[in-house]
C-alpha positions in Angstrom: 0.0 0.0 0.0 1.4 3.4 -1.0 1.5 6.1 1.6 0.3 9.5 0.6 2.9 12.2 0.7 2.8 15.9 1.4 4.3 18.4 -1.0 7.9 18.9 0.1 7.2 20.1 3.6 10.3 20.4 5.7 9.5 19.8 9.4 10.8 22.5 11.7 11.6 22.6 15.4 8.8 23.7 17.8 11.0 26.6 18.8 11.3 27.7 15.2 7.6 27.4 14.7 7.0 29.5 17.8 9.3 32.2 16.6 7.5 32.3 13.2 4.2 32.6 14.9 5.4 35.5 17.1 6.7 37.3 14.1 3.4 36.8 12.3 1.6 38.2 15.4 3.7 41.3 15.1 2.8 41.6 11.5 -1.0 41.4 12.2 -1.8 41.8 15.9 -5.0 40.5 17.4 -6.2 44.2 17.7 -6.2 44.4 13.9 -9.5 42.2 14.2 -11.2 44.5 16.8 -13.2 46.4 14.3 -14.8 44.9 11.3 -16.0 47.0 8.2 -17.6 45.1 5.4 -15.6 45.3 2.2 -17.0 47.2 -0.7 -17.2 44.1 -2.8 -18.7 41.9 0.0 -21.0 39.2 -1.4 -24.7 39.6 -0.3 -25.0 37.2 2.6 -28.6 36.3 1.6 -27.5 35.5 -1.9 -24.7 33.3 -0.5 -27.2 31.4 1.5 -29.7 31.1 -1.4 -26.9 29.6 -3.6 -26.1 27.1 -0.8 -29.8 26.3 -0.5 -30.0 25.1 -4.1 -28.1 22.0 -3.2 -30.0 21.3 0.0 -33.4 19.6 0.8 -35.9 22.4 0.4 -38.1 21.1 3.2 -35.3 21.5 5.7 -34.1 25.1 4.8 -36.8 26.8 7.1 -35.4 24.7 10.0 -31.9 25.7 9.1 -32.7 29.4 8.8 -34.8 29.2 12.1 -31.8 28.0 14.0 -29.5 30.5 12.3 -31.8 33.3 13.4 -31.4 32.5 17.1 -28.1 34.6 17.5 -25.3 36.1 15.5 -23.1 33.1 16.5 -25.6 30.6 15.3 -26.0 32.6 12.1 -22.3 32.3 11.5 -22.1 28.7 12.5 -24.7 27.9 9.9 -23.3 30.1 7.3 -19.6 29.2 7.0 -19.5 30.6 3.4 -20.5 34.0 4.5 -18.2 34.0 7.5 -15.3 32.7 5.1 -16.0 35.6 2.7 -16.0 38.1 5.6 -12.7 36.7 7.0 -11.0 36.7 3.6 -11.2 40.5 3.5 -9.5 41.1 6.9 -5.8 41.4 7.6 -4.0 38.1 7.8 -0.5 36.8 8.5 -0.1 34.6 5.4 0.3 31.5 7.5 -1.9 28.7 6.1 -3.3 25.8 8.2 -5.5 22.8 7.5 -8.5 22.9 9.8 -11.9 21.7 10.5 -14.4 24.3 11.9 -16.4 21.7 13.9 -13.6 19.5 15.3 -14.9 18.4 18.6 -14.6 14.9 19.9 -18.1 13.7 18.9 -17.1 14.3 15.2 -14.2 12.0 15.3 -14.8 8.3 14.6 -14.1 5.4 12.4 -15.1 5.6 8.7 -14.8 3.1 5.9 -12.8 4.3 2.9 -14.0 3.4 -0.7 -11.6 0.5 -0.5 -13.5 -0.7 2.8 -10.4 0.2 4.9 -11.3 1.6 8.3 -10.1 5.2 8.9 -10.0 7.3 12.1 -11.0 10.8 10.9 -13.3 13.8 11.3 
C-alpha cells in the first residue's frame, strides 16, 4: 500500500515554529481584528445562503434558517461561506493551516474508505 505524501514540507523545530508565529503576530496583531468593516465588494449574505440552498433539501431550509436566526453566533455557525468571505477580506498573516471548523470529539470516529479500509478521521 502506497502512503500519501505531502508536497515537500520540511519539518521545523517547535522553537522555530513559535518564533515564526510570534513574528506573524507582530505583522498582524489581534487588535487588527477588533473592528470589522464590510468590504465594498462583499457578497450579499442572503445571496450566498440562497446559492447554498439550491443543493439542500428544500423542506429542511426553514429549520436551518430558524436555527441560524437564534443569534449572530448561530448565524455564522450555519453560514460558514458567509463567514469565510468576511474573514477573507480582513488582515491576515499569510500563515496557512489545515483545519476543520467543527472539530470536537463527537465528530471523530471510524469511517470506511471506498476500499473498505477503516479510517479514524473527522
